[in-house]
C-alpha positions in Angstrom: -7.0 54.3 140.2 -3.2 54.6 140.9 -1.2 56.6 138.3 1.0 54.4 136.1 4.6 54.3 137.2 6.9 53.7 134.2 10.7 53.9 134.1 10.8 55.3 137.6 8.8 58.4 136.5 5.8 59.9 138.3 4.6 63.2 136.8 1.5 63.6 139.0 0.3 61.9 142.1 -3.3 60.9 142.7 -4.2 60.1 146.3 -8.0 60.0 146.7 -9.6 60.8 150.1 -6.7 63.0 151.1 -6.9 66.8 150.6 -4.5 68.1 147.9 -3.6 71.6 149.1 -0.9 72.5 146.6 0.7 71.2 143.3 3.9 73.1 142.6 6.4 72.8 139.9 7.8 69.6 141.5 5.9 68.8 144.7 2.4 67.7 145.5 1.3 68.6 149.0 -1.5 66.8 150.9 -3.0 67.8 154.3 -3.4 65.2 157.0 -4.8 66.9 160.2 -1.8 68.6 161.7 0.7 67.2 159.2 1.5 67.5 155.5 2.4 64.7 153.1 4.9 66.1 150.6 5.5 64.0 147.5 8.3 65.0 145.1 7.3 64.1 141.5 9.7 63.8 138.6 8.5 67.0 136.9 11.2 69.4 135.9 10.8 73.1 135.1 13.0 75.3 133.0 12.7 79.0 132.3 9.6 79.0 134.5 7.7 76.3 132.6 7.1 72.7 133.5 8.3 70.4 130.7 6.3 67.6 129.3 9.1 65.1 130.0 9.8 63.7 133.4 13.3 63.0 134.8 13.7 59.4 136.0 14.1 59.2 139.8 14.4 62.9 140.2 11.8 63.0 143.0 13.5 60.2 144.8 16.8 62.1 144.7 15.2 65.3 146.0 13.5 63.6 148.9 16.3 61.3 150.0 18.9 64.0 149.8 16.6 66.3 151.9 16.1 63.5 154.4 19.9 63.1 154.6 20.4 66.8 155.3 17.6 67.0 157.8 19.5 64.4 159.9 22.9 66.0 159.3 21.7 69.4 160.4 19.6 68.3 163.4 22.2 69.8 165.8 22.0 73.2 164.0 18.3 73.7 163.6 14.9 72.1 164.3 13.1 70.9 161.2 9.6 70.0 160.1 10.6 66.5 159.1 8.9 63.5 160.8 9.4 60.4 158.7 10.0 59.2 155.1 9.2 55.6 156.0 5.8 54.6 154.4 5.4 51.9 157.1 5.1 54.7 159.6 2.5 56.6 157.6 -1.3 56.5 158.5 -3.0 53.3 157.2 -5.0 55.3 154.7 -1.7 56.1 152.8 -0.1 52.7 152.7 -2.1 51.4 149.8 -0.5 54.2 147.7 3.0 52.9 148.4 3.9 52.7 144.7 3.5 56.5 144.5 5.0 57.3 147.8 8.0 54.9 148.4 11.3 56.8 148.4 9.8 60.1 147.2 7.6 61.3 150.0 7.9 62.5 153.6 5.5 63.3 156.4 6.2 66.6 158.0 4.8 68.9 160.7 2.5 71.6 159.4 4.4 74.9 159.6 3.4 78.5 159.1 5.8 79.4 156.3 7.8 82.6 156.1 7.5 84.2 152.6 11.2 84.9 152.2 13.7 82.8 150.3 16.8 82.6 152.5 19.7 82.4 150.2 23.3 81.8 151.1 26.1 82.5 148.6 29.7 81.3 149.0 30.6 81.9 145.3 29.8 84.6 142.7 27.4 83.1 140.2 23.9 83.5 138.7 21.9 86.6 139.6 24.6 87.5 142.1 27.2 87.7 139.3 24.9 89.8 137.2 24.4 92.3 139.9 28.1 92.4 140.8 29.0 93.2 137.2 26.7 96.2 137.1 27.0 97.5 140.7 29.8 95.8 142.5 27.3 94.4 145.0 25.1 91.4 145.7 21.8 92.2 147.3 23.2 95.6 148.0 26.2 94.1 149.9 29.5 95.7 148.6 32.1 93.2 147.4 35.8 93.7 146.6 36.6 94.9 143.1 38.1 92.6 140.5 36.2 89.4 141.3 35.6 86.9 138.5 32.6 84.8 137.7 32.5 81.8 140.1 35.1 83.3 142.4 34.9 82.3 146.0 33.6 85.2 148.1 35.7 86.5 151.0 33.0 85.0 153.3 29.5 83.6 152.7 26.8 86.2 152.4 23.0 86.2 153.1 21.2 87.3 150.0 17.5 87.0 150.5 14.7 87.1 147.9 11.0 87.4 147.8 9.1 84.2 147.0 7.4 84.4 143.6 4.5 82.1 142.8 5.2 82.7 139.1 8.3 83.9 137.4 11.6 84.5 139.1 12.2 85.4 142.8 13.5 88.9 143.3 16.6 89.6 145.3 16.1 92.1 148.2 18.4 93.8 150.6 18.5 92.7 154.3 16.7 96.0 155.3 13.7 94.8 153.3 13.7 91.5 155.3 13.7 93.6 158.5 10.6 95.5 157.2 8.9 92.2 156.3 9.7 90.1 159.3 11.0 92.4 162.0 14.6 92.9 163.1 14.7 90.0 165.6 13.4 87.4 163.1 15.4 88.9 160.2 18.6 88.4 162.3 17.7 84.8 163.2 17.0 84.0 159.5 20.3 85.4 158.4 22.3 83.8 161.1 20.7 80.4 160.7 21.0 80.5 157.0 24.7 81.1 157.2 25.3 78.6 159.9 23.5 75.8 157.9 25.3 76.8 154.7 28.7 76.9 156.4 28.3 73.4 158.0 26.9 71.8 154.8 29.5 73.5 152.6 32.4 72.3 154.7 31.1 68.7 154.6 30.3 68.8 150.9 33.9 69.8 150.1 35.1 66.6 151.8 32.8 64.8 149.4 34.2 66.6 146.3 31.3 69.0 145.8 31.3 72.8 146.1 28.0 74.3 147.2 28.2 77.6 145.4 24.9 78.8 146.7 21.6 77.5 148.1 18.2 78.6 149.3 16.4 77.6 152.4 12.8 78.0 153.6 11.8 78.4 157.2 8.5 78.4 159.1 7.0 78.2 162.5 5.6 75.1 164.2 4.0 76.7 167.2 6.6 79.2 168.5 9.6 77.1 167.1 11.4 78.3 164.0 12.1 75.3 161.8 13.9 74.5 158.6 11.3 73.3 156.0 10.6 72.2 152.4 13.6 70.7 150.6 17.2 71.2 151.7 20.4 71.3 149.8 19.3 69.5 146.6 20.3 70.1 143.0 17.0 71.9 142.6 17.6 74.4 145.4 21.4 74.7 145.1 24.4 75.0 142.8 26.6 72.0 143.2 29.9 72.1 141.4 32.5 69.3 141.1 35.5 70.4 143.1 38.0 68.7 140.9 37.0 70.8 137.8 36.5 74.1 139.6 38.2 77.0 137.8 37.0 80.6 138.4 36.6 82.9 135.5 33.4 81.5 133.9 30.5 79.2 134.4 31.1 75.8 136.1 29.8 72.3 135.3 27.1 71.5 137.7 24.9 68.7 139.1 21.6 70.3 138.2 19.2 71.0 135.4 21.7 73.2 133.5 21.9 70.2 131.2 18.3 70.7 130.4 18.6 74.5 130.0 21.5 74.1 127.6 19.5 71.7 125.4 16.5 74.1 125.3 18.8 77.0 124.4 20.4 74.8 121.6 17.0 74.3 120.0 16.2 78.0 120.2 12.9 77.6 122.1 11.2 80.9 122.5 10.5 80.2 126.2 6.7 80.4 125.5 4.2 77.6 126.0 3.9 74.9 125.1 7.2 73.8 126.6 9.0 71.2 124.4 9.6 67.6 125.3 13.1 66.4 126.0 14.9 63.7 124.0 15.4 60.5 126.0 19.2 61.1 126.2 18.8 64.5 127.8 16.3 63.2 130.4 18.7 60.3 131.1 21.7 62.5 131.3 19.9 64.9 133.7 18.8 61.9 135.9 22.4 60.8 136.1 23.6 64.2 137.3 21.0 64.2 140.1 22.0 60.6 141.1 25.7 61.5 140.9 25.2 64.4 143.4 23.2 62.1 145.7 25.9 59.4 145.6 28.8 61.9 146.1 27.1 63.6 149.1 25.7 60.5 150.9 28.1 57.8 149.9 25.1 55.7 148.9 23.5 54.7 145.6 19.8 55.5 145.2 
């Protein structure tokens, strides 16, 4: 029986006869021989907990924005992306169109590298916290006197270990060398910065600052590919360029709206996670859609 789709919200997919191999905070992943079907739900997490309330159209934004970037970056890096057109899916999947349309993609199976490849162009988040205490980000020394949200002299590679639960942990580049070897570590760093630089230049022409973002890479055979989601409000900090003012936190096109609400009700960040009022869910949905429209020039 197909899950009910109401108000453009799908919290959990159900595709019988296809092997479900992972259900993450947002995505459900199914195995199809040498391919994966990745479906972005409308689940949203905050402070490491999945909330009871879905965000209308969130999964569609994440998928369609990733599809846009995979095409935009095709001259920079190979990717795992095959198609997001349900008409091109195997026949066994087409009857599940209501769950899949607009929010799913068929990709090559890749052997993933367990390192979050983070690029930072601005001083924010955990990078700002480390800088305040040590004057570094991931052990990289930065000039003295920088303010929160300042643009860095040049983008930096600040990798992290991938955590299944809890927060990812920033690591120095030397640790990436230990984990992946010097040759692959160098490729990951160079590719991360090349992708970020091209995307950030483009985004600025669309009125968005990409403060930082994280990428995931894997191998399809011997080919290093960009995988998972790419440059979405879930994996990046998008700031409106017109309101940018260093010296504090910036407005953003992401789930900060949700975090701010949860802080305002003094949730103790323990289960069960609270539900969101309709206006907070709708406001968050609008921010995601605004980012999509600004970057692609299209409405969802």
